[in-house]
C-alpha atoms as an extended CHARMM CRD file, in Angstrom:
* protein
*
        85  EXT
         1         1  MET       CA              0.0000000000        0.0000000000        0.0000000000  PROA      1               0.0000000000
         2         2  GLY       CA              2.8440000000        2.3820000000        0.8120000000  PROA      2               0.0000000000
         3         3  GLY       CA              4.2830000000        2.1060000000       -2.7240000000  PROA      3               0.0000000000
         4         4  LYS       CA              0.9830000000        3.0140000000       -4.3580000000  PROA      4               0.0000000000
         5         5  THR       CA              0.5420000000        5.9670000000       -2.0160000000  PROA      5               0.0000000000
         6         6  GLN       CA              4.0580000000        7.1880000000       -2.7890000000  PROA      6               0.0000000000
         7         7  THR       CA              3.4800000000        6.8480000000       -6.5260000000  PROA      7               0.0000000000
         8         8  LYS       CA              0.2190000000        8.7780000000       -6.2710000000  PROA      8               0.0000000000
         9         9  ALA       CA              1.9460000000       11.4340000000       -4.1520000000  PROA      9               0.0000000000
        10        10  ASN       CA              4.7070000000       11.7240000000       -6.7780000000  PROA      10              0.0000000000
        11        11  ARG       CA              2.1560000000       12.1830000000       -9.5610000000  PROA      11              0.0000000000
        12        12  VAL       CA              0.3240000000       14.8650000000       -7.5870000000  PROA      12              0.0000000000
        13        13  ALA       CA              3.5850000000       16.6710000000       -6.7830000000  PROA      13              0.0000000000
        14        14  ASN       CA              4.6090000000       16.5030000000      -10.4540000000  PROA      14              0.0000000000
        15        15  MET       CA              1.2630000000       17.9270000000      -11.5490000000  PROA      15              0.0000000000
        16        16  ILE       CA              1.4660000000       20.7620000000       -9.0080000000  PROA      16              0.0000000000
        17        17  SER       CA              4.9970000000       21.5510000000      -10.1780000000  PROA      17              0.0000000000
        18        18  LYS       CA              3.8340000000       21.7550000000      -13.8000000000  PROA      18              0.0000000000
        19        19  ILE       CA              0.9220000000       24.0030000000      -12.8860000000  PROA      19              0.0000000000
        20        20  ALA       CA              3.2400000000       26.3110000000      -10.9510000000  PROA      20              0.0000000000
        21        21  ARG       CA              5.4960000000       26.6820000000      -14.0090000000  PROA      21              0.0000000000
        22        22  THR       CA              2.7630000000       27.7450000000      -16.4190000000  PROA      22              0.0000000000
        23        23  GLN       CA              3.3980000000       30.9340000000      -18.3640000000  PROA      23              0.0000000000
        24        24  GLU       CA              1.0300000000       33.5400000000      -19.7880000000  PROA      24              0.0000000000
        25        25  HSD       CA              1.8710000000       32.3680000000      -23.3070000000  PROA      25              0.0000000000
        26        26  GLU       CA              3.0060000000       28.8100000000      -23.8640000000  PROA      26              0.0000000000
        27        27  LEU       CA              3.5180000000       26.8250000000      -27.0150000000  PROA      27              0.0000000000
        28        28  ASP       CA              1.0350000000       24.1030000000      -27.7660000000  PROA      28              0.0000000000
        29        29  CYS       CA              2.2160000000       20.8210000000      -29.2710000000  PROA      29              0.0000000000
        30        30  GLU       CA              1.6720000000       21.9950000000      -32.8380000000  PROA      30              0.0000000000
        31        31  GLU       CA              3.7320000000       25.1470000000      -32.2910000000  PROA      31              0.0000000000
        32        32  CYS       CA              6.4410000000       23.1640000000      -30.5310000000  PROA      32              0.0000000000
        33        33  TYR       CA              6.5440000000       20.6040000000      -33.3360000000  PROA      33              0.0000000000
        34        34  GLU       CA              7.2620000000       23.3840000000      -35.8490000000  PROA      34              0.0000000000
        35        35  HSD       CA             10.5690000000       24.0380000000      -34.0590000000  PROA      35              0.0000000000
        36        36  LEU       CA             11.6070000000       20.5090000000      -33.0490000000  PROA      36              0.0000000000
        37        37  ASP       CA             13.8000000000       19.8320000000      -36.0850000000  PROA      37              0.0000000000
        38        38  HSD       CA             15.8160000000       23.0030000000      -35.4540000000  PROA      38              0.0000000000
        39        39  TYR       CA             15.9780000000       22.2160000000      -31.7190000000  PROA      39              0.0000000000
        40        40  ALA       CA             17.2470000000       18.6750000000      -32.4110000000  PROA      40              0.0000000000
        41        41  GLU       CA             19.8400000000       19.9130000000      -34.9210000000  PROA      41              0.0000000000
        42        42  MET       CA             21.1380000000       22.4310000000      -32.4060000000  PROA      42              0.0000000000
        43        43  LEU       CA             21.4860000000       19.6940000000      -29.7990000000  PROA      43              0.0000000000
        44        44  GLN       CA             23.3330000000       17.5140000000      -32.3190000000  PROA      44              0.0000000000
        45        45  ASN       CA             25.7330000000       20.3850000000      -33.0400000000  PROA      45              0.0000000000
        46        46  GLY       CA             26.4930000000       20.8480000000      -29.3380000000  PROA      46              0.0000000000
        47        47  GLU       CA             24.6310000000       24.1520000000      -29.1870000000  PROA      47              0.0000000000
        48        48  ASP       CA             22.2210000000       25.2500000000      -26.4530000000  PROA      48              0.0000000000
        49        49  PRO       CA             18.7890000000       25.4670000000      -28.0950000000  PROA      49              0.0000000000
        50        50  SER       CA             17.1720000000       26.6880000000      -24.8900000000  PROA      50              0.0000000000
        51        51  ALA       CA             18.9240000000       30.0380000000      -25.3460000000  PROA      51              0.0000000000
        52        52  VAL       CA             17.3160000000       30.5320000000      -28.7720000000  PROA      52              0.0000000000
        53        53  LEU       CA             14.0900000000       28.5820000000      -28.2470000000  PROA      53              0.0000000000
        54        54  PRO       CA             13.2430000000       28.8970000000      -24.5370000000  PROA      54              0.0000000000
        55        55  GLN       CA              9.5320000000       28.2880000000      -25.0440000000  PROA      55              0.0000000000
        56        56  VAL       CA             10.2760000000       25.0040000000      -26.8110000000  PROA      56              0.0000000000
        57        57  LYS       CA             12.4330000000       23.9310000000      -23.8590000000  PROA      57              0.0000000000
        58        58  GLU       CA              9.6490000000       24.8500000000      -21.4410000000  PROA      58              0.0000000000
        59        59  HSD       CA              7.1050000000       22.9020000000      -23.4830000000  PROA      59              0.0000000000
        60        60  LEU       CA              9.3860000000       19.8530000000      -23.6270000000  PROA      60              0.0000000000
        61        61  GLU       CA              9.7270000000       19.9170000000      -19.8360000000  PROA      61              0.0000000000
        62        62  MET       CA              5.9450000000       19.6620000000      -19.5840000000  PROA      62              0.0000000000
        63        63  CYS       CA              4.9920000000       17.4160000000      -22.5180000000  PROA      63              0.0000000000
        64        64  SER       CA              6.0980000000       13.8060000000      -22.7070000000  PROA      64              0.0000000000
        65        65  CYS       CA              4.6680000000       13.3820000000      -26.2300000000  PROA      65              0.0000000000
        66        66  CYS       CA              6.8010000000       16.1630000000      -27.6900000000  PROA      66              0.0000000000
        67        67  THR       CA              9.8090000000       14.9450000000      -25.7050000000  PROA      67              0.0000000000
        68        68  GLU       CA              9.3770000000       11.5000000000      -27.2770000000  PROA      68              0.0000000000
        69        69  GLU       CA              9.1270000000       13.1150000000      -30.7170000000  PROA      69              0.0000000000
        70        70  LEU       CA             12.3570000000       15.0190000000      -30.0310000000  PROA      70              0.0000000000
        71        71  GLY       CA             14.0250000000       11.7470000000      -29.0600000000  PROA      71              0.0000000000
        72        72  ALA       CA             12.9040000000       10.1880000000      -32.3450000000  PROA      72              0.0000000000
        73        73  LEU       CA             14.2680000000       13.1430000000      -34.3230000000  PROA      73              0.0000000000
        74        74  ILE       CA             17.5980000000       12.9010000000      -32.5270000000  PROA      74              0.0000000000
        75        75  SER       CA             17.7610000000        9.1820000000      -33.3380000000  PROA      75              0.0000000000
        76        76  VAL       CA             17.1750000000        9.9390000000      -37.0230000000  PROA      76              0.0000000000
        77        77  LEU       CA             19.8750000000       12.6100000000      -37.0010000000  PROA      77              0.0000000000
        78        78  GLU       CA             22.3030000000       10.2300000000      -35.2900000000  PROA      78              0.0000000000
        79        79  GLY       CA             21.5200000000        7.5660000000      -37.8960000000  PROA      79              0.0000000000
        80        80  GLN       CA             22.1540000000       10.0250000000      -40.7140000000  PROA      80              0.0000000000
        81        81  ALA       CA             25.4370000000       11.1030000000      -39.1460000000  PROA      81              0.0000000000
        82        82  GLU       CA             26.5730000000        7.4670000000      -38.8460000000  PROA      82              0.0000000000
        83        83  ALA       CA             25.5910000000        6.7480000000      -42.4490000000  PROA      83              0.0000000000
        84        84  GLN       CA             27.6720000000        9.6890000000      -43.6450000000  PROA      84              0.0000000000
        85        85  SER       CA             30.7370000000        8.5640000000      -41.6610000000  PROA      85              0.0000000000
């Protein structure tokens, strides 16, 4: 029972943390997706995309779907880089 309670408490704390970080204007998933390729390329090049695209970074911290999409894009870029080597 203690494990389930802890897991529920973690989910509630995570949700409260996300609510506390909301901004007046935030990107939705569609807006974030428009910038993901550039964000992923910057990461691949060792650049800090959060300096140029802070709202994308904020959205990624909140949205697991877009974070998964970013991971997929990075995998594709890594595959392309290996193929060119």
